[in-house]
N, C-alpha and C positions, 0 to 999 in steps of 0.2 A: 505494499500500500505506499502511495507517495505520500511527501509531507503536504502536499496541495488537499490530495482526498480527506486526511484525516481530520483538516480544518472543519471539513462540513459535519461532523459526526457531533452528538451531543457528548458533551463533557460528563460525568456521574452527578454533578450537583447541578448541573440543567437538568437530566433526568429525572431528579427527584423534586425538582420545582416542577418540571412537566406534568409530572405524575400526580405530584400531591395538590395541584392549583388545578386540574384538570377534573380529578375526581371530587374536589370541594364545589367546582363549578356546575358538573353534571348532578351531583345529590342536590345541587339548590334549586336546580332547574327540574329534577324528576318530582321535588316535593311541587312545584307549581302545576307540572303537569300531568299529577296523578286524578287531581280532582277534574281535569276537561271531560273525561269521557262519561262521569258521572254527577257532574254536580247540577246540570240540567234536570235531571230525575229526583236525583237526592233533595233537593232543596226544597221539593213539594211537602215534604214532611214538616217543615218549618212556617212558623207564623209567615204569613206574606210570599210564602215562597210558588205561590202559583202567578205573581205577578211578573209579564216578561220583560217587563222593562227592570225591574229589582234584580231579576237571574242575571239579565245582560250585565247588571252592575258590577254585580258579584264575580261576573266572569273576569268582565273587563279593567275593573279599576285598578287591579296590581300594577297593569300597563301605565298606567295614569301617573301611579305616585312614584313608579320608577324614573319617569320620563320628568318628572320634578325634580328628583333629588339627585339623579347621575351626577350633574355637574357638582353640585356641592358638596356630594360624595368623594367625585376626581380631585377636586381642590383641595380637599382635605387630605386627603391622603398623599398629596405634593407638600402639605404643609406639615402635617405631624405623623405620616408615614404609613406603608399601605397594611401592616400586617393589624395596626392598631383600629384602622378603620375598619378592616375588615370584621373581625372579632365583634364591633361594634353594630354592625350589617346584620351578621348570623345574628346576633342576640335579639335583633328586631325582627327580623324574620320568623324568630323560634317564638316570640310572645303573638307575634301574628297567627301564627300557626295553633298556636294553644286558647287564643281568642276565637276562633273559629271552630274548635274543637268543640267548644261549650256554647256554643252560638245557641237561642233557641228562636232566632227570627232570621229572615233574610238579610234585615239591615246590619245584625250583629257578625252576620259571616261576611256581610260587605268590609265591616271595620275591619274584622280580620284579614282578608285580601287586602285590603289598603295597606296593613301594617306589614304583609309580606313583600309586597310591592315596596314598601318605605327601607325595607334592608336592602339598596341600591348598592351593591357591591360589585358590580360588574367592570364598572374603570378602574375600581382599584385592583381588581383579579388579573385583569391583563397589564394594567400597569405593572404590576409587581412580576408578572412573568417575562414582560418587556425588558423590564428592569435585572432580570435573574439569569438572560439569553443572551449571546453573542447574535449580531445583525446577521449573521450569514445562517442562522438555524432560525430565526426568527417565524418564519412562515409555518415550517412543522411543527412549531410548539402552539401556535394559532390554532394552526388544523386540529391538536390534539383537542383543544377545549372546543372547537367546532364539532370535533367528532363524539365528544363527549353527550353533546345538546341533541344533537340525533340519535344517539343510543338512549337517551333519558327518554325523549320523545317516543322512540320505539316501543320501548319498556312499559310505558304506561300506557299503550295502548293496550297491551296483553296483559298486563298484570293489576290494572285497575278496577276493571271489572268484577274479577275474582276476591282480591281483596275488599271490595266494597260489598260484595256478596257477603264475608266471613264478619266484618270491624264495622260496617256502615260507613260513612262519609266523614263522619266524627274521628271512628277508627284511625282513616286517613291522616286526618292534619296533626292526631296526635303523635302518631309515627312520623312525620316529617319531622315536626318539633324535635322528635327525641334526638334523628336522625340527624339533624341540621346543630343541636348541642353538642354530639359526639364529633362532629365535623371540626368544632373548634379547637379539638385537642391538638391535632398535627398541625395547626396554624399557630397556636400559640409556640410549640417547638421550632418552627422554621425560623431560617435567619434573615432576616432583612438585608439584603444587598446595598451596598453604599449607592448612591446616586447623590447629584448636582442637589443644592439647595438653595432656596431663594425666600427673600423675604417681602418681594414685592408681589401681592395680589391683588391689586388694582384692576377695575375693570378696563383702564386705560391699555394698560401693559396686557392684559388677556386679550384685549382685541388687536394690539399691534401683532402679538407673536400668534395666536389661536383663531380669532374669531375671523379676522379679516383673512387668513391665508386663502387662496383660490385654490391650491392644493387639498388642503383637509376640508373645504367644501365640498370637492368634487366626491372624497370617499363619504364622507358623510353624507351626501345625496344617493351614493351606493348603496349604503347598509338599510336606509331609509326603503329604497326602491326594492331590494331583494325580499325585505320582512313584509312591505306592505304586497307584493304579489303573491309571495307563499299564502298569507292569510287571506287576501280575496281569492285565492284558487283554491283555496280547501275550505271555501264556505260553500262550492260548488260541487269538486270533485266526489266527496263521499256520497252524494247522491246519485251522481252517476254513476259509480261503482253499485248502488243500490238497484238501481236498474238494468243493470248487466245482470243482475241476480245474485250478486253476492252481498248477503244480509251483515247489515252494522255490526255483531259482535267477530264475523270472521276477516274484518277489513284486515288485520294485522296481517293473514296472511298475504295479500299483497304489500304491506308497506313495510314489514321487517326483512323480507329477502330483499328489497329495493332499497331499503336505506342503508343494508351493509355491505352489499356489492356497491352500490355508490361510494363508499367510504374505499375502498381497494382501487376505483378507477379515480381517484381523485388524486392519489400517489405521485402518479405519473408524471402530470403538469407541473404540480408545486417543486418536485425534485427537478425537473427540466428547468425553470424558471430560477430555482435557486444556485444551479449548477452555470447558466449560462448567461445569468444576469439580466435575461429578456423578460422581465415582468409585465409589462406593457402587451406585449401581445397573446401571452396567456390569458391576461385578464380580460382583455377584448372577446378573446376567442371563447370562455367562458359566459360573457355577458349573451355572446352571439347563440352559443348553445342554446342558454336558457329562453333565450327569444323563440327559437324553433322550437323547443319542447311544448312551450304555450300554444305556438300556432297548431302542435300537434294535436292539442284536446280542442283547438276548435273546428280543424278541418279532416282528421282521422275519422275511422268509424270506432264506435264504441263496442269494439271488443275488448275482453278482459286482459287477454296476451298483449295486444297492441298497446294500450292504457298502462300497462307493467312497463313497458319498454319506454315510452313517452314520460312516465313519472321516473325512473332511473335515470333518464338525459336530464330531466330536472334538477333531482337530487343532486347528481354527480357537479353538473354546475353550479347549484346551491353551496354544494360546500366546499370547491373548490374558490368561490367569491370569499366564503365565508372565512376562508385560513389567508388569503389576500389582504383583504380589507384593514382587519386591526393591526396587520404587521406593517403595512402601510404608512398607517397613522401612526405606529410607535415611532417608525423611524425617520419621520418627515416632522414630527412635535419636535421641539425644544425639552429637552431631559429637563428639566426644570418645572414645563409645564405638561409634561407628558400624562400625567393624572385628568388635567383639566379637559385636555384635548381628547382624551379617551372618555370623560363625562359627556361631554357634548357629542361623541358617536355614539356611545349607546342611548342617549336620550332621543337622539333622531331612530335607532334600531326600534325604542320602545312606541314612539308614534308612528312608525310605519307599522307595527302590528296592527295598534288601533285604527290608522289610516284605512287599513287592510279591509277588516273585517266592515267598516261603513262602505267601501267601495264595491266589497263584493255583495253586501245585502242590499244595497240601493241598487245596483244594476241590474241584479235577479230579479229582484221585484218590479224592476221597472221594464226590464225589456228581454229578461230570457237568461239563463246558466251562460250560453254562448256569447253574449255581451260580456261578460267578465274577461273570456279569455282573450277575446280582440283586445278591449282596453287594455288588458294588461301589457298583450303584445307591443302596441302602441306605445305605451309608455317605458319600456325593454328598451325600446328601439330610440326615442328622446334620450336616455339613459345612457347607450353606446357613444350616442353624436357626443352628447356632453363629456364623457370619459376620454375622447379623442385628445383633449385638451391636457389629460394626464401626462408629465412628466415621467420619462424615464428613470428606476432607478439605477441602474447601470449594475455593472458588478462588483460584488462585495470585498471588500478588501478584509483578510481575517483577521482578528486583532488577538492576542493574547488569551488565552481562557483562564 
């Protein structure tokens, strides 16, 4: 093995950081995803739980509180340290889980969900990972976090109905809270890597370094787009699968193999981009693949094997983009404001989730499911044109581990 090739391997310290933070992130997302398949049905047993408006609030309010607090948490992690902020956020998330577990009304369930979202540690976790890894392995490190999100989503589709049948929705929230408390133990033991300190947290400095940076804004728009698109698409895809004869409890048989195989397919473009320094071509190709897959939903026949192939293309492009975007942000952002930059990034991600639900529901109601696919394909085209303005990062100069 050459000296050059050895530089693109994880060090033992980087492996530990990647594994610990990926497991932490995935566990938190599993806690959020577990209730998705059962919340609407289980909440009918709560006071006010038959009101669709309140059910919608209970489902989506966590995204709103996350969007509100990602930037403050990110800035706090710049000033007070990543680990401290992560521990506080996990504590708030656990508190929200316990409030939801004992809720007797849909309103209190919504309060618990809002508190879960208020533990907005995404920016602090990704900033911690960026601090702990070299530039030349950053995309792979971010891909590990992206992979745990996909696994958490797939796992929730499989186990949530079974667990809910045994312990009810309240039991799911109790379990989530306890798992998050357990996840705080390895965080306490993690050593925080050195990073540049700053005492200037004025909005004028923030605008100069982060909020007016055109490259960062293009990347923030990107994460907004892929999560808006994903959420909008999955307002209508499950209904299409049902129309093809696949009952809702059997949808995991489609999602699980597709998501797992997409993880394998995402590796080659990520390694190629890291090896050659040609991030922009790989990034633009992934956007094109996502747009093509969405057009596939619109124009291809509703046959199960056809849609599984289209879903595979969609999730592969989604996973590749999920790996590139935070890595790119962490490399462009000034190290002293990395937490703030990732806070803005994660805020736009949360807003994308919220907007996608609105887009999917409104378009379906007004024009039918096909309109959702055409609208999403059009927005992906706009995103692709905007992304041509990204500046290539170029080959990475390895620095000592």
